[in-house]
C-alpha angles and dihedrals in degrees: 000000000000117000091244092055091048089053092049090050091050091051091046094047092050092052094043093054092049089051106035119187123235106274127163110161119197126201111245088229140238095300084072110019128062139166085282124079116275117187147147102049119200128183139200122235094268091050090228096109121062123189119187143158123255126192108220113207100154136049124234089276095055097254119140112255122227092240127025111239128210114207135160121253128192129209123185127204123226134167089289096049138257115352124222110284116248129193115271087228135197136015093020096042109058139163085274125077119270122188152132095060141164132199122214121248092255092046094238102109130053120193117189146156125263123180134201094003124156093246092045125126096202144357091298129009138185116252133188137207128184126212113230124175089349097308132099116239127232104284117251130205111249088222128196134014093023093044123046139162086283130076117288122177149127101063124195119185121204117243093252092046092238099117133039115199119196145155126255143162093209120140120274094050130119097240146000097291118021136177115242135182133216126196127226109247100177147309129277120231086253091061098255118135117239115221130196142135094081115196132182115241091233096177092053100040125080138183084274130061126299114185148155098040118196119186110200121225091257084076093228111065115083122190118194144151126249136175092199110051111085107286150135095281135283113025116345131191119246140173134207140173110249094208095055107022114193127152106325114247122240115231089227138222131346092017085062122040138172088281130071119289120181144132100064121166127183126212118245090254088060090226102105135038129200125209142151127258141158091223117123096333138146090264136319113352120352134186115253136183133205138176109263114239111248094247091061098045120119124233117292112278134173132176141229123208132182153168126232116205143163108266092218104043100024090226117142114257127216101226145161109267116193123185119191136183098237099201096050095030090229126149109242102180138344120200113197121210091258090053097060138035098216093294130087141177126196124189107211133186119234126256098050133105109224131198121204123200122185121189140172132177110261094021136089111254124246131215136195136174130197143159106220117220089021091084100355119058124208088258092051108045125187120263122195131195105194117191116193120208120220111244106272137146111273096025115137135193131185115241094221093174096057109105132181134191114262114284088355143100092223111122116233119231087244087073095066096092093051092046091051088052091055094047091050091047091052092047092053091048105044093168096064127103111194140185126222108211126199122209133181139187122257098261109115133021123318093240092049094051093044091054094044094051091048090051092050094049091049091049089059092047091050090051091051090049090051089056094053104271109141113250087221087069096050135077130175129200134175116217100177109199096324096108107046119180097189140024110294091204092077130061088231091054094045090052089054091050094052096080146128117227135202116213132184107224098168139011114200094171111142094013 
């Protein structure tokens, strides 16, 4: 390390010891830790599934094994607490070593490091397995350009699956080990994300070593380890905001010491962090947790999870699940039928209005909108049970993502995602004739509300016609406040009554 960097680290260490941060680590307990080494914790979005690496050096009779074995173990949390960890098992665990893993927010994808394998491109490569029907698939090598003839390891996938961060010593970096990022380009028919467009995080990396990246569910806060940025000595833990990278911030003393600290992960809530230490454990290295000091917390994030099922049979449906940022009209995430098993989980930053559209061939679509952390805190996330109705005459769905200006029939830009959904649905189902119905609350006169609701319903119909839907297949009707679905004496009830509905009035398919 350059003399200047050493001096900066000395100054930092002196000041850090004089102003320690709040740090009270707790051992994760004997359900997770043993006399063996446990390390590299990773969590799903709900923080109720923990995957970690255990180094096995003894057999079940306490005898030393010929060769130490790294395998993945899983512990799940219920109302009692963390349950005894069990091996992840075949085909992910093998006779080879597996380690340095991360699990996706929805718990469906596992990325990990495998070294010296027959299908490897270099010394160590990043592999991936997908959980389908409760079982993990045969791992696959991510291939180029994520893996090269160099060393690739320590993956961390963003909560929306768009970015994969990892460590590599490939050429083109700034130091020995650098942090790189790959972008999701698509999804294979088998449900595996395909990553490419690998870039070096130049503003994070240094001539030294940057390792163990962890991207928080806010999509912006990156935690990592470095032996070059000013610190306490050895490898220290840092964090930085990806969208406005300045000098990374050291997590301070006594989180960091003169030894090596790395492999930190932070729960979606941002309240608690997990890491590995050999301090006061059951033996060797153990997994610990601690409350993250306020200054090191990521942006507020909550999550929404749900189930999509057939309203008649109750069976889960593999559907298209589209999440949009309503204000900016930006696609946030799209889960294809082969990417979900009728269940989903999205981790979402605060301060955004989100629109959710769920569709499946042969069923009437469903829409929702919500602003997480406005009504649902990071400790009380939103849970949705979405029942899709088979396409039948008379079936109705509320268009929850159609919005109008106050006392007006002018459609707001936030409605564009929902309107596109309707156009797509009508295109895929050319035999349907539908009615768009407008409804209001009870404030104002009956005639005024009847006229306003009719104008709003017609505005939607006219938009659909402008996008190519035949006028012969469309009807519009204003109902005013004659068909309430909630109590008009409360604001919450009135909000539910102000709605636009989509109703199938005839199905000419096959005629």
